[in-house]
VEXGUZA-646657 format. One record per atom (N, C-alpha, C): residue number from 1; residue in one letter; atom name; x, y, z. Coordinates in pm, whole numbers, plus 50000, padded with zeros to 5 digits. Example, Ala and Ser with C-alpha at 12.3 -4.5 7.8 and 13.67 -1.06 7.14 Angstrom:
2
num residu atome xx yy zz
1 a N 51319 49431 50780
1 a CA 51230 49550 50780
1 a C 51320 49670 50780
2 s N 51285 49775 50708
2 s CA 51367 49894 50714
2 s C 51290 50003 50787
***
This chain:
69
num residu atome xx yy zz
1 m N 35158 28764 29924
1 m CA 35264 28860 29940
1 m C 35222 28992 29875
2 p N 35225 29101 29952
2 p CA 35186 29230 29895
2 p C 35284 29274 29787
3 r N 35230 29334 29685
3 r CA 35312 29387 29576
3 r C 35315 29538 29587
4 r N 35402 29596 29508
4 r CA 35418 29741 29511
4 r C 35435 29792 29370
5 a N 35386 29911 29347
5 a CA 35407 29981 29221
5 a C 35444 30124 29253
6 s N 35526 30181 29169
6 s CA 35562 30321 29188
6 s C 35520 30399 29063
7 y N 35491 30527 29084
7 y CA 35448 30608 28971
7 y C 35527 30738 28966
8 r N 35525 30795 28848
8 r CA 35589 30926 28826
8 r C 35495 31006 28736
9 i N 35478 31133 28770
9 i CA 35399 31224 28689
9 i C 35497 31304 28604
10 i N 35471 31309 28475
10 i CA 35560 31379 28382
10 i C 35482 31491 28315
11 e N 35538 31611 28322
11 e CA 35479 31723 28251
11 e C 35543 31730 28113
12 r N 35460 31719 28012
12 r CA 35511 31716 27875
12 r C 35528 31857 27820
13 p N 35610 31873 27718
13 p CA 35633 32006 27660
13 p C 35507 32074 27607
14 d N 35405 31994 27571
14 d CA 35282 32053 27518
14 d C 35186 32098 27628
15 g N 35229 32088 27756
15 g CA 35146 32132 27867
15 g C 35058 32023 27925
16 r N 35053 31909 27860
16 r CA 34975 31797 27912
16 r C 35062 31715 28008
17 f N 34999 31616 28072
17 f CA 35068 31535 28170
17 f C 35059 31387 28132
18 a N 35154 31311 28181
18 a CA 35154 31166 28164
18 a C 35186 31103 28299
19 i N 35139 30981 28318
19 i CA 35171 30904 28438
19 i C 35239 30776 28391
20 t N 35354 30745 28448
20 t CA 35417 30616 28423
20 t C 35415 30537 28554
21 v N 35384 30410 28543
21 v CA 35376 30321 28660
21 v C 35470 30204 28636
22 t N 35556 30178 28734
22 t CA 35650 30067 28726
22 t C 35612 29965 28833
23 l N 35587 29843 28790
23 l CA 35551 29735 28882
23 l C 35676 29673 28941
24 t N 35662 29608 29054
24 t CA 35775 29545 29121
24 t C 35850 29451 29028
25 g N 35779 29378 28945
25 g CA 35842 29284 28852
25 g C 35918 29350 28740
26 g N 35905 29482 28726
26 g CA 35982 29553 28625
26 g C 35903 29604 28507
27 g N 35777 29565 28494
27 g CA 35697 29616 28383
27 g C 35661 29762 28404
28 t N 35664 29839 28297
28 t CA 35627 29980 28304
28 t C 35511 30007 28210
29 h N 35415 30084 28259
29 h CA 35297 30121 28183
29 h C 35283 30272 28189
30 a N 35233 30332 28081
30 a CA 35216 30476 28078
30 a C 35078 30512 28026
31 r N 35028 30623 28075
31 r CA 34905 30681 28023
31 r C 34933 30829 28002
32 e N 34907 30876 27883
32 e CA 34939 31013 27845
32 e C 34814 31092 27813
33 g N 34832 31224 27805
33 g CA 34725 31309 27756
33 g C 34636 31371 27860
34 f N 34675 31370 27987
34 f CA 34595 31437 28089
34 f C 34611 31587 28071
35 a N 34500 31660 28067
35 a CA 34505 31803 28040
35 a C 34530 31887 28166
36 t N 34489 31837 28282
36 t CA 34500 31916 28404
36 t C 34553 31830 28519
37 p N 34610 31895 28620
37 p CA 34650 31820 28739
37 p C 34532 31749 28806
38 a N 34412 31804 28795
38 a CA 34293 31739 28853
38 a C 34266 31605 28784
39 e N 34286 31598 28654
39 e CA 34269 31471 28582
39 e C 34373 31369 28627
40 v N 34494 31415 28651
40 v CA 34600 31327 28701
40 v C 34561 31273 28839
41 d N 34514 31362 28927
41 d CA 34473 31319 29062
41 d C 34360 31218 29057
42 e N 34265 31239 28967
42 e CA 34152 31146 28953
42 e C 34200 31008 28907
43 a N 34290 31007 28810
43 a CA 34344 30879 28760
43 a C 34424 30808 28867
44 l N 34504 30883 28944
44 l CA 34582 30822 29051
44 l C 34493 30769 29163
45 s N 34384 30837 29191
45 s CA 34290 30791 29294
45 s C 34231 30656 29253
46 l N 34191 30645 29128
46 l CA 34137 30518 29078
46 l C 34243 30409 29082
47 l N 34365 30442 29042
47 l CA 34474 30344 29044
47 l C 34504 30298 29187
48 r N 34503 30390 29283
48 r CA 34526 30352 29423
48 r C 34419 30254 29471
49 d N 34293 30283 29435
49 d CA 34183 30194 29473
49 d C 34201 30055 29413
50 l N 34237 30051 29286
50 l CA 34258 29921 29220
50 l C 34373 29844 29282
51 m N 34481 29914 29311
51 m CA 34597 29849 29372
51 m C 34563 29797 29512
52 a N 34490 29876 29588
52 a CA 34451 29834 29723
52 a C 34363 29709 29717
53 a N 34274 29703 29618
53 a CA 34188 29586 29603
53 a C 34269 29460 29572
54 c N 34386 29478 29516
54 c CA 34475 29366 29485
54 c C 34576 29340 29597
55 g N 34567 29418 29704
55 g CA 34660 29402 29815
55 g C 34797 29462 29788
56 a N 34802 29560 29700
56 a CA 34929 29622 29663
56 a C 34928 29770 29701
57 s N 35046 29825 29712
57 s CA 35057 29967 29743
57 s C 35108 30043 29621
58 l N 35077 30171 29618
58 l CA 35121 30259 29512
58 l C 35194 30376 29576
59 v N 35318 30396 29536
59 v CA 35399 30503 29594
59 v C 35456 30590 29483
60 e N 35475 30718 29514
60 e CA 35534 30809 29416
60 e C 35685 30791 29415
61 e N 35741 30785 29295
61 e CA 35886 30779 29282
61 e C 35945 30913 29323
62 p N 36058 30911 29389
62 p CA 36120 31038 29425
62 p C 36157 31116 29299
63 t N 36140 31247 29307
63 t CA 36175 31330 29192
63 t C 36325 31353 29191
64 l N 36379 31360 29074
64 l CA 36522 31386 29059
64 l C 36542 31536 29050
65 g N 36635 31586 29122
65 g CA 36662 31729 29119
65 g C 36788 31760 29194
66 l N 36821 31885 29194
66 l CA 36941 31928 29264
66 l C 36911 31944 29413
67 a N 37002 31904 29493
67 a CA 36985 31919 29638
67 a C 37001 32066 29674
68 a N 36926 32109 29774
68 a CA 36937 32248 29820
68 a C 37073 32271 29882
69 e N 37128 32385 29853
69 e CA 37261 32414 29908
69 e C 37250 32481 30041
***
C-alpha cells in the first residue's frame, strides 16, 4: 500500500529555513538551518527520491493565508 508524506517549508525569523514532514501515520520530523531556498530544494529533491524508492509520495501542504477578495 503506497504511503504519503506532506511537507511544509517554514521561513524562520533569522532568515533561515526549516522543512517539516508529516507522515501518514502522524509522525512529524523537522530539519532546520537551511540558509538558502536552493538548499531547501536540494533537500526536498533527495527526500522525494527516497520516498519514491519506498513507494511513497511527497506532497506540499497547502499554505494558510487569506483568500483573495
